[in-house]
N, C-alpha and C positions, 0 to 999 in steps of 0.2 A: 171539719169535713162532707163537704157534700155528696150528694148520691153520685155525682158525674167524676167528681175525682178519685169516689171512693173504688170505682171499676175502674178506672185507668190503672189503679193500683194495684187492684186483682188482676187484672190482666197481665200486668207487668211482672206480678210475682209469679202467674202461671207462665210465661214464656220464658223468663229466665231460668227458671226449675226447670220447665222440657229441655231446656238449650244443655243446664248442666247435665241432663239425664245422659244426654247422647255420649256425651264425655265421659261419665263416671258407669255407663253401661258398660263401654268398653274396657274400662279399668277389672271392674268386677269380674267380666271377663274372661281377662287376663292373671289377674290379682287372685281370684276367688275360686277360679275352677280350674285353674294352669300352675296357680303358689309360685307365681315369679311375681316379686314387688318390684314393679317397673316405676323408680320415677321420673322416667324420661315422658312416661305418659303425656306430659303436658304440653312437651316440642311437636304431639303429632296435631295435636289441638293447633297450636303456631302454625306447623306446617298447612294444614288447611286453608286456614288465612290469608297466607303467604301465595297460596297455588290460586285462593280467587284474584290476589290483587293480581298474577301473571297473565293467567286466563281470560279476566276479564274485556280486555282490550281486543282479542281475538275472537269471542263469541258475544259479541256487540246485545241486544236482547233477549239471546238465546239460554236466557240463564239455566232451566233445569239441564239442556245438557251440557253445561261448564258443571255443574252440580255433579252429573255422573262421569263427566271424565276424571276430575276431580277424586271422586271415590274410586274409581278404577284405578287411576296411578296411585293413590294411598294406601290400595289393597295391595298391587303390587310391590310396592318400598315393603310394606309390611309382610310381606311374604319375603323378601328375598334377608331383610333385616332378622328377621327368625331364624331363617338355615343359618347364616352366617355368625348369628351372637347370640341370642336368645335361647337355640336350642342344645347349645349347651350351662344353662342354667339350672336345667330344672330339679338336679339333684345335688347342686349345690346351697351351700348356705345362706341365711338372707342378708349377712354381710358381704359377700361376695357379690350378690345379686343389687344391693346397694350399690358398690362400687362401682360396677360393670352399668349398671342403666343411671350414675351420675355421672360419669365419663361421658357417654354419649349423648347427656343433656350440652356438655362443652364443646362436645363435636358438632352435633346440630349448630349450638350455637353461633359459633366462627364460621362453619358452611354457610350460615343464613348472612353474617355477615360480609362477609368475603361474595355473594352472591348476586345478594340485593342491598345491600348496605345499611347503613342502620338511621336509616330518616324513618320519619313517622309517615303512612301511607294510606288514604283510603279509597275505595270501593263502591265506585257508582250504583245504588241502588236501580234495578233496570224500569224501566217505562211503565211496565204493564203491571207494576207493585209499585209503584209510586205514591205519592198522596196520603191522604187521610181518608177515615170516614167517622159522621161527628155522635157524640156522646153529649147530649145534651145542649144545650144552647151554647155553651163556651169554650167546651172540651171537645178534644179529635185525637182518633189513633190510629197511627200509620197502616197501612197496608199489608207494609211489608212485617213488621211487626208482627202481623193475626197470621197471615203466611206460615211463618218460623214456627206459632205454637200448630200450625195445623200441621204442619213437614213433620214436626216430632214427634207430636200423636200419632200419625201413622206409620213411623217407622218405631214406636216404642210398641205399638198392638203388633207388628209384623216380627220385631227381634221377641217378643213373650212367644206367640204361635210357632216360630222356628225352633227356643227351646224347648218348649213343655209339649210340643205336640207335633211333632213331627223326627222321624227315625235320626235322623243326624241331629238336633237337639237330644235325643236320648243319649247316643251314640257320644256327645258332648260332657252329659250329666254322668254318664259311666263312667268315662273315662278319669272325671274329677276324684269320686268318690276312691275306683280301683283299676290303677293305672296298669297295671300287670294284668288282670285279669278278661280287659278289654283287645289287650294284646295278645291273648291267650286266645280268645275267640275270632282271631283270624283282622281285624280292625288296623289299618296302620295307623298308630296313634299318634307319629312323627306329622304325616300328614293330616291328619284330624288336627293336634296344634297348631301347625303354622298356620291352617285356614281360620283357627280360634285367634288366632293373633290380629292376622291380615284384616279378620273383622273388627277387632278393636279397633285397631290403628287408623279404619274406614271408618268408623263411628266419630273417633274424635277428629280426624279430619274433615269429616263432613260436617262436624259443629264447629268449627274454626272456619266453613266456608260459609257459611249462614250467618255468622255472627259478625263477620269480616263487612258488608252494608252498614251495618247496626253502628259501628265502635271501628277504630283507628285500628292500622294493621301494624303493630311496635315491637322493638325487638325484648325479647326477654315476656311476653304473653303468655307464655305458655306456667311460667312460675308461680302465678295466683291462682289458676284454677285445677292445677293440679292439687294442691292444698285443701282446697272446699272439696273436690272429687274424691280424696281420699276420707274425708268427713262424712260424706254421703254415702258410701262404699261401708266403712261404718255403722252410721247411724241405720243405713237398710238391713244390714245382715251380710258378711262378706259371700258372695258368690251368688247372691238372689238377684235377679233382675228385676222382680216387682218391687223387693223391696229399693231396690238402687230407686226407684220411679219416686215411690214415697216418700224415699227422704230427697230427694233431689227437689220434691213441690214442697215441702216441708221446709229446705232449706230457703228455696223460694221466697216463700212467706212470708217465712224472718226477716231473711235480708230487708227486704222490699219495704217492711213496711216498719222494720224498726228502726230507717233510713229516715223513716217519714216520722214517725211519733220521739226515736228516743235516738236523734244524731249524735249525740257526744257518744255514747255506747251501744251504738250499732257495730263497730269492728266485732265484740265478744259474743254478739247474739248468738248465733250458729253455734259457735264454740260451747254457750251457756247450755244450749240445746243438746247437742253431742253429749255432754255429759249428763244430765237429767237422764236421757233416754238411755246411756250405759248403765247408770244406776239402776234404773228399772229395769232393763234387760237386756244384759251384758254380750247376748248373743247379737243384739240390732233386732229390728224390729221384724223382719221375717228370717226364720232359716234357710241356708245349702239347700236350693230346688223346687222355691217354692215361686 
């Protein structure tokens, strides 16, 4: 492997890992902080991808505005969904949470089928992000993938600062540790959790919107990303945003280079990584709150 090819694979690994972090960060907020096993989280990623497909013709080359509108719509959807369904799951056992959220997957898939059909769709890359830049004499790398990585880095930094260095983040972390105490201090814990859930949905949907121009938009696309996101949450440490970021990058590197060097075994590389880390650190790489 020459240097240019190695650089391309490194960029692919980082881009995949950062995009995975957007989805996994929403899951770790909902699963780690709110205590709900949300099997429907992958459907929010699919929601974002289909939102990009539906909104793209109406926004032409105003891609950033399209992302903003999609995030706003997703957050409103998440806020209403938490109020209608998830608010009743916090005190229920995990089996009821699994059954409820699996039922939501079926509802979302059937709704998607009725609204947009079962065809595979594509989302065009905006003109100002089209093309690529040279890496060496023979290799090039798309500008859009670089934009996706940069956007994910900005969001990762913002999310870390909000959770760890703001009053809102303090309330979220306190609510995860002792819900009754936070309620006793006058915090509207229901509204707080509703906002956290809406934020988690918006992050997953944003990841789907960013990923849509790089891949096809197709039925069931949330199922695969859900499994890998649970792997990321477990590796990084349940409830840790920083751990989710580190784990996402590790998974991106292992998956990308595993397909290059060990194509026949690439499907199990990520799970071997999880097994090794859990043997070494059963609680994950970082503890909750880091």
